[in-house]
C-alpha positions, 0 to 999 in steps of 0.5 A: 500500500502506497501512502504519500502526501501530494503538494502542488507547488508554483513555478518559483516554489519548485526551485526553492523546495530543492534548497528548503532548509526543512527538507534538507534538515533530515536529508540522508541522501543527496538529491538525484535527478531522473527524467522519465516518461509515464504511459497510461493504458486502458481499454477502449471503454476505460474499464480500469478507470471506471473501477478506480485503477490506472495502468502505467508503464514508466520508462527511464532510460532502458528500464521499464516498470509496469504498475497497476495502482488505485483504490484507497483514498485521498484525505487532506492530500494523504493518498493511500493506494494499492500499488503493484509493480514489476519490471518489464522488457519494453514501454508497452504493457506485458499482458501476462503480468497485467493479468496477474496484477488484475487478478490480485487487485480487481478479481471481479474485473479479471473474470471479464477482462484480459491484457489483450483488450488493452488499447495499443496506444496510451490514453495519455503520457506524463513526461517528468523530471523527478528529483528524489532524496531520502529523509530520516525523521527524528522518530525513525520514520523514513520519507522519500521526497520526490519533486516532479516537474513536467506535463501531462499530454493527451493529443493536443491537450496539455497541463503542467505538473509541479508536485512534491510527493512525501511518501512514507517508506516505513513509520507512521503516515500521520507524521507526513502532515507535520512535515508538510505543514513545516514545508508549507510555512517555509514555502507556500504550497497547496494540497493536491487531492487528485492524482496524475492519473485523475488529471490525465483522464480528465484531459482524455475525457474532457471531464468537467468538475462537478458537485460531489455529495457525501458517501455513506459512512462505513463503520464496523460494529467492533470499532471503538468510538474513537475509531468511528469518529476518525472514519466519520471525520475523514468522510466529511473531509473527503466530501469537502475536498472532492468539491474543491475543483468544482468550487474553483471552477465556479460551480454553485452546487459544488460550493453548496456540497463543500459547505455541507461537508464542513457542516457535517464535520462540525456536527460530528465534532459537536456530537462528541462535545465534552469528549473531544476539543479541537485545538483553538487555532484549528477551530478558528480557521474552521469558523473563518472558512464556514463564514466564507461559505455561508455568505456565498451560499446565502446569495446563491439561495437568494438568486435560485429560490427567492427571486424567481418565486416573487409574485410580480406584475409585468411592469415590475420586471424591468426593476427586478432585472436590475435587482437581480443583476446587482444580486448576481454581482454580490453572489459572484463577489462572494464566490470569488472570496471562496475561490480565493479562500480555497487557494489561500495559504490559510486554507492549506494550513487548515486542511493539513492541520485538520488532516493531521489531527484526524490521522494522529487521533488528536482526540485521545485522552491519554491522561484519563484512566478509562477513555470513553472513546474506547467504548464500542461504537455499537454501544456508544452510537445509540447514546449519542443519537439519543443525546442529539434527540434530547437536545431537539426535544429540549429546544422544542419544549423550552424555547419561545416558538413564536420567535423565528430565531428560536425556531432556527435553533430548533432547526439547527438541533434537528439537523445535527440529530439527522447528521448523527443518524446518518453517521451511524445508519450502517448500525441501525435499520430500525423502521422507526429510526428511518421514519424519524430521519424522514421527519427530521429531513422534512422539518429541516426543509420547512424550518429552512424556508422560514430561515431563508426568508429572514436571511433574504430580508437581510440581503435585500437591506444590503441591496438598497445601497447597490440599487437605491433607485429600486427602493420601491421594489425592494420594499415590496420584496421585503413585504412578501418575505415577511408575509411568507414567514408570518404565514409559515410560522404557525404551521411550523410551530405546530409541527415542532410541537407535534413532532419534535417534543416526543422522545425518539429512539435510535 
């Protein structure tokens, strides 16, 4: 299993990294340069890639190495993948070796595919100059540094490659995060969550960035609460980072899904509040990024949901067009802020710190004689869900439900209970639990409409400075939103009283 962190570097940073004091401090070998050509092969229908694997033949001088790699995961730049390799005689794949590699890595696919079904020409080619040297860290971990500078090519399409790979040869992979943070502090880099294979196939297929929803959390019943927490947090972090490409490309839904990933992560941490505490700098950076995502998402909802549904007369539509144009400018300004944030050193610091905290299990209570995080998840999960449900019940009973801000707090608690149930859904298939989840989802939508109306009124107030000539229409919009909220409040209060005040089971 290959385990490495990939860091994207700028054109000027590549030369600086060779001389980096951070990387030279623990060096036990001199940098060695080598040029190689990687040719990636697949079937005409890209069967390998559809299964998450890539077949590469690397040629360096007269030496050729065939590698089948894929599967695994990528979290905060840390890639874990199956890697099967062997030397071959030429720059084209050895079909018999491929058959053996395929049977080991993908036995199901091996039944329907053999080496002779590979296309004769590579899907894409990677030409790279690689500089490698070894580090021996104080804890005894050995790390290979590999600085790649080159380009990927498919036909006439090309894209530059500038990456620093830090690969653990022996030792704890969690140490890579600390090393990567030190590198980043000295020479700013970015986390690279997609492999060269992914980038190459994107060239070959003209794949566009798209929104990625959360995948189900996989848990083992015999796992401890701490182990389950690590898996949950990794799942949330993966959702966030899977949407980076889409966010940077300006995709609205990708921004929404990145925000969902962060909200799920915060809900997971809140679920074990009292047992787990984030380091203060990390918590502050999470709050910063959540604010950037939230502001942008509010404007997107305003444009997508609020303005299109307004009951306007025909003579009001020219004014609406001017209001909508001003709102789009605000929305794009906030999306640009998110893109800038994702590309910033602070975001890289956040992702490396968060990834390191998860990989290093920063929540362990070494000072406690009986760590509550060591209890089995099969026992802990129902307690955590019941605690989340009790919080919903307490707010539904104790708050003044005639106040929209109190209904909003009920909604937030209900959302956290829903996330908790989703985190542990693999452990429970109870029909009543499924019904409760559906109820929470419906309540979230209903209470969300009220909250959206109040947030939209705040945005309308901001637009007064942008389009003061449309004060009349803006006032009308505020009135419509106020009336909608006023109309929805009694129904929402009734549903909260009827549905959320009763006890709920896991």
